[in-house]
N, C-alpha and C positions, 0 to 999 in steps of 0.2 A: 451573607452570605453562605451556602447551601456547597454540601461536599456532594462531588459525585462518583459514584462507583461501577464500576465493568461487571454488568451481569450476565451477557449472554455473545457467544461468539459464532460466526459463522462464517468458512474458508473455502474459495473454489479456486483451487491452486493446480499449477502444473506439477506441483507433488504432492498432489490429493485432496480428497473432498473430504469438508469437516474436520474440523478443529482437530481429533485425536489421528486422521490419520495424516493431518500435515506436521503435526507437533511428533508424530512420530516420525515422519520424515526427515526434518530438521536435523532430529539429534543422532540419526542413523548416518546424517552425511550424506542423504540422495540428492541427485542430480535431476532435475526435469528436463536437461537439454537433452535435444536430438534434433534428426531432420524434420525440414517442414516439411508439413502431408496435408495444407490447406490447399495450397497449389505448385504448380511446376515454378522451380529456381532457377531452371537450364539458365536464365541471362543474368540471376541474381545475384552479386559478387557473395553475399551472406547466403547459406545455405541451411543455417541453422538458427533456431528458436524455442524457448520452451513453453509448448501448445499444453493445455488443458487437457486429459486424456478421461475419455469415458464420461464424461457429461451426455444426460440424457435430461431434457427438458421436461419429458411427461412425469419425472419423476416430481417436480415442484408445481409444475401450470401445466392447464389442460392444451388441448395442441394448437388447436384454435386461437389462446392469447400468446403461447411462441411463437407464432405464425410473423404477427404483430409487433414481436421488438425483432431488435438488432442483436447479436448475442451479449452485449456487453448490458441489454438490462437484463436479460435471463439470466446472467450471471448475479445481478446484483440478486433477484428476486429467489435467487438459488441459496444466495448466502444471508438472506435476511430469515427466507424461510427457516435454515438451521441454525440461525443467531435466533427468534425467536424461540426455538424451541430446545436449544439449548439450555436458554433464560428462563424456563417454562413458565412462560408469558401467556396468561388468558387474557385473549386480548378482550372480550366481553365482561373483564373485571373490570377495568380501568378505565380514567378518561382518556378516549380519543383524540379530543381537544385540545390536548396537552403532550401530546407525542409527536415526536416531528420525523422527518424523512432528509438527514443531511450527507450527502454523498456527492463523493469527489469522483469528475472523469475528466482525463484532462484531452481527449479527442473524439469521445464519443461512438456515433455508428458511422465508422470508416468506411466498414464492409458494404454497406447500405449505401452509403454513396458512389462507390465503385460499382456496388452492380449495378444502380439505374443510370448509373452516368453512359457503362457497356450498354443499356437497353435502348438509352436514345440517341447512341451513334447507329447502332445495329438497326433499328425499328421507328425512331422517330418521337418526339416528346409529346405524341398522343399516346404511346404505350407506358409511360411513366406511374406506377405505382402512386395511386392516389396514399397511401401510408410512407409516401417516400419523406418527406417532413418529420413526422412523427416519430419516425422509428430512427433519424439519422442525427436529431438536435440533440447536442451532452445530457440536456437536463433529465432527458426521459427516463434516464433510469431512477431518479427520485420520484419523477413523476407516478410510476409504474408502481412503485414500490408503494408509497401514499394509497393510489386508491388500489392496489392488490389487497392490501392487509388494512385499509379504514385510518390509515392512519391520519391525523387533520388538524394537526398540529402546524410549523413552520416547514415546508418544506421546498427544498433549493439545493442545486449542483453549484459548485466549488472548482475553477477551473485553472489550476494554475501551476500545467503542467507534471511534472515528476512532483511536485507538494503539493497535490488538490488534494489526498484521501487526507493527510496529515493537517492540511489547510481545514477542513471540513468536521475531522473531528477535535479539533481545539474549537472552531467555532459554534458546536455542538454543546461541548463541554459549558462554554461561557452560557448561553442561552439556559442550560440547567441551573448553572453555581447562579445565574440574576433573579431565576426563579420563576424566567419564562412559561420554560415545561417542566416535566415532570421526568420526559425519557425520550429517546431520541436513537433512531436507526442510522449508525452514522458509519462512514469509511467511505470507501474507494472503489470503483469498479471498470474495466478496460477488456477490451480488445479490439490489437489491433495488427494481430502479424496477418495482414495483409500484401497483395502486391505492391500497391500505391506507399505503403506508410512504409515497411521495409525497405523501399527504394527511396526516399527519402532521407531516409536516417545512414543507409548505405552510402548516399551521395556528401554527406556531412561529415564522414570517413568516423559516425559515433559506433558501428556497430563490429562485434570482434569478425575477421574473417579466420579463424581455425575452425575452418569442418571440416578437418582432417578428422579432429579432437572434441567433438562438439561436449560431451561431458566435464571436459575442463576447461571449454570457452571462456567461464566466468569466473575470472582469478581476481575477486577486489583485492586491494593492495600488494598483491603480486606486481613484481619489477616487471616482469613479463607480459602484463595483459595488454589488449591488446584492441578496449572497448568492449561496449554492455552487448548479452546477448536480449531481444525481445522476448518477451513474459508477457502472458496473459489472467484472468481469473477476477477475484471479486474478494475484499476481508470486509465483510459487515460485522462492527461492537455493536452491544447495544448500552450506552451510557443512562444512567440513573441517578434519580438523585435519590439519596441515604435512607433521607426517612421513608422513602417511597418504597426504598428496597426492601428495608428491614417490617415493611408493616406487611409485606408478601411474603414473606420467609424464604427470599431470595439468597442464593450463592450467590455469593461475590467473590470474585477473582480478583481483581486488585483496585484500587481508588485512582484516577487520573486526578492530579492537583495542580498540575501547572502548563501552559503554553505560552509560545514563543514563535513570532513572526516579525520577519524582516526583510528589507530590500536590496539588493548589492549595490541598483543604482549605477553598474559597468559595464554589462556586454550581454548581447542576447543568449549567448550558450556557453561562455567563457565565465565561473566564477569568480569571485574579487580573489587577485593575487593576495592578497593579505589576509583574505577570510574571513572579514569584520563582520558582514553580516550572517552569517553561519554562525560565528561567536555567539553573537547577541541573540541570536534566535534563542541558544540552547540558555545563554543568560538569563534571557526573561521568563525559561518555561523555569529555573531555580527559583529567580526569584520570586514570583507568582504562588510556588508552592510552600517556600518557609521551609525549605530544609537547607542546608551546607553542601558546598559542591563533593567534601569531604563524606557526604551519605552516597553519593552516586558511587553504585558499583559496577554498572550495564551501560551501554552504548547500543544500540541497535544503528550502527552505522547504515548512513543515505549510502555509502558504497556501492557504485554501480562499477567497478574495473574499468574506469575510463585514468589517463593521466592524470589530468586536474584533479578529476573529483577527489579522486581518493587522495590525491599529493594536499589538495588545501583541507578537506575536512579533517585530515589526521593536523594538519596546523590549526585549526578553528578549536578543537578539540586539546590542543597544548596550549593555543592562547587564553584557554578558559579556566585548566583546570591545573595548568603548573606541575610540579612534580607531583599531584595526586594522578597526573593523567597514566604514569606509569602502573598504577594501580587500578587500573578502570578493565575490566573484561570488555571488548568492544566485539561485534562480528555482522560482518556483512550477509543476513541471509540471498541477499540477489545470488550468490555463489550459486545457490540453490536454485532458487524458484527460477531465476532471470531477473529484468524488469519491468516490473507491470508498469510503470510510468504513473498513470492518474490514479491508480490500484495500488501502488506499491508499501505506500502508508499504511494502509489500511488491513493488509495481509502481516506487514512488518508491527503494527498495533498490537494485533494478537501472537505473536510471536514474541513480543517483548511482555506483554502480559503473558503470558505462560511461562515464559523464566519465570519472572517471580513467582507466578503461585508454582511451579514445579520444581525451585531452588536448583535449575539448571539454565547453564549460557551454552546456546547452540552454538555452533562451528562458523567458521569461514572454510569453506573446502576448496581445494587447488591452491592452497597457500603451500608456495614451494620455495619461492628465492624472494627472500627479504629486501628490500628497497628503501635506500638508506634515507629515503624522502618519507618512508612512511615506518616510523620503528617505535609504533607502539606496540599494545596485547592483541591482536585480533584474533584469539581463539583459536590457534590455526588445527583446521580439520578434523578435529575430535573435542567433542562437548564437553563440557567442564562443570561439576556441582560448585555449585554456591550460592547459599544466602544470599537474596539482593535484596537492599530496601527501596533505593529506591533507582531509576534507571532512564534512559531518555532514550529516544524514538527521532530520530532527523531524517526530513526529507528536504531535496534543493532541487531545485527546478531551473528550466531555461526560463530567463527574462528576471532573474536574478530572485526568484521567488524562493523563502526560505526558513521554515516551519518546522518545532521542534517541540513533543509533548514530555512532561516526565509521568510517569506513571511511579504509583508509590504502592509496598505491601500494605494491604487493609491488618 
């Protein structure tokens, strides 16, 4: 089996464009949450979200191409371009038939869907764009990435709700580990801050309604948490077979060494009350990596700022690690980025990788009121200097999907 390393990072997030701005914002504890600017929220109970700011697609693709893509695909192209440049990858010097694009998206082009439905209602079905379907379908981000950059290896989309990006990274890791590919562009992308999407999550009582204080609305593990904050963006990482990376003189951030994927088989939205699925996902990632539980020093938690997720993810960590759980720094970077749904695991894999590389644990901001059911070290409010040998990044999705990857220092 091959070893797999991380050699490029690209981030389009509510707290910064590019890995450096994203990382600086994380370490400073900067919140990306504010009032929704995309549409009038007068009839929406929740009026806040974590939007990407100052995104100009013309910096990453020509305007004609951009108009043929939903925003979630534009984000994927931009983050991929960043990651390839960060990895100093010269596409004309490598075998593109052995480079894949494995990208997660939980929802896909929902803004396109809403726009075209409105057009049909107002002007009739004859006015629907012939680009409607290819702009909307969730596989198109991976397809557009493969076409834009000429990647001819396996191209696919993983759709497992909020676990999509972590599953995508895990599956890409396995393909490279088995020798099927030399390199993969992987992670996730999402742009679902739309009237219909937000209305749906509001109806489920899943979103925070702390409209008076947007910056502190996302408060994972805090006793007063009242729901997640919708985010958007893309997180793309370059995974590469170790010898392939060494042969081209690549900068290596970290090594991905394990992946766990399980199902709760319990409920469409609520986690298993005994947290067995999440526990096993982390355990499988550790077992595959060959490290011990005591080697894990950091966990980037799914940490959504919802009652059940935070309580039960805490339980899963305690189930698996026992007494060692108290020695682990945990943080939810969703406290700053909001919840990027299918893209969450992509930006969180970048955060986890940079935590290892920079020996710094990003904080969980807005942590003010301890919850007796969430009693671990969530790295409250201030980043902490720490040498990290191994770290886990967790993603848990509606439908009972659980995914965990283990990243270790190279």
